[in-house]
C-alpha positions in Angstrom: -41.2 13.2 -45.5 -40.2 16.3 -43.8 -38.8 16.4 -40.2 -40.1 19.9 -39.6 -43.4 18.6 -38.3 -42.0 15.8 -36.1 -41.9 16.2 -32.4 -38.2 15.5 -31.8 -36.8 17.0 -28.7 -33.1 17.3 -27.9 -32.2 16.5 -24.3 -29.2 17.9 -22.5 -26.8 15.1 -21.6 -24.2 15.7 -19.0 -20.7 14.7 -19.9 -18.7 13.2 -17.1 -15.7 15.0 -15.9 -12.2 13.6 -15.5 -10.9 13.6 -12.0 -7.2 14.1 -11.5 -6.3 12.0 -8.4 -2.9 13.8 -8.0 -4.3 17.4 -8.1 -7.7 16.4 -6.7 -9.5 18.5 -9.2 -12.1 17.9 -12.0 -11.3 18.7 -15.6 -13.0 18.5 -18.9 -13.1 14.8 -20.2 -11.6 15.5 -23.6 -8.1 14.3 -24.5 -6.7 17.8 -25.1 -7.8 19.1 -21.7 -6.4 16.1 -19.9 -3.1 16.3 -21.9 -2.8 20.0 -21.2 -3.5 19.5 -17.5 -0.9 16.7 -17.2 1.7 18.7 -19.0 1.0 21.8 -16.7 3.5 23.1 -14.2 1.2 22.8 -11.2 0.3 19.2 -12.0 4.0 18.2 -12.4 4.9 19.9 -9.1 2.1 18.2 -7.2 3.1 14.8 -8.9 6.7 15.2 -7.9 5.8 16.0 -4.3 3.4 13.0 -4.3 6.2 10.7 -5.5 8.6 12.1 -3.0 6.1 11.4 -0.2 5.4 8.0 -1.4 9.1 7.1 -1.5 9.6 8.6 1.9 6.7 6.5 3.4 8.0 3.3 1.6 11.5 3.9 3.1 10.0 4.4 6.5 8.0 1.1 6.2 11.1 -0.8 5.2 13.0 0.6 8.2 10.2 -0.3 10.5 10.1 -3.8 9.1 13.9 -4.2 9.5 13.6 -3.1 13.1 10.7 -5.5 13.7 12.7 -8.4 12.2 15.7 -7.7 14.3 13.6 -7.4 17.5 11.9 -10.7 16.7 15.2 -12.4 16.1 16.5 -11.1 19.5 13.3 -12.3 21.2 13.6 -15.7 19.6 17.3 -15.9 20.6 16.6 -15.0 24.2 13.7 -17.6 24.3 15.9 -20.3 23.0 18.7 -19.5 25.5 16.2 -19.6 28.4 14.7 -22.9 27.1 18.1 -24.4 26.9 19.0 -23.1 30.4 15.8 -24.1 32.1 13.6 -26.6 30.2 16.1 -28.7 28.2 18.1 -30.2 31.1 14.9 -31.4 32.8 13.6 -32.9 29.6 16.9 -34.6 28.9 16.9 -36.2 32.5 13.3 -37.3 32.1 14.1 -38.9 28.7 17.1 -40.8 30.2 14.9 -41.9 33.2 12.1 -43.0 30.9 14.4 -44.9 28.5 16.0 -46.9 31.4 12.6 -47.9 32.8 11.4 -49.7 29.7 
């Protein structure tokens, strides 16, 4: 049989594009285009800047956490000192009084 008489139609199919999250651009989805883009000067510069910013943010987060930890330790120390100064003597006296009444 000959296909010349058949009614086959070729449809256009969109090929998805590859999105570079570092450069925030769309590129062709084939391996060569992706490779060439990732080896390009602009991509490497943007990637280096992205890594620098990520490290800087991470360092800032660690410093914030360390400051928070030291502030919490100081608050807990002050609370314990106040408890020992104000609440503990009254509780000790009450415990002694309750123990003698039994």
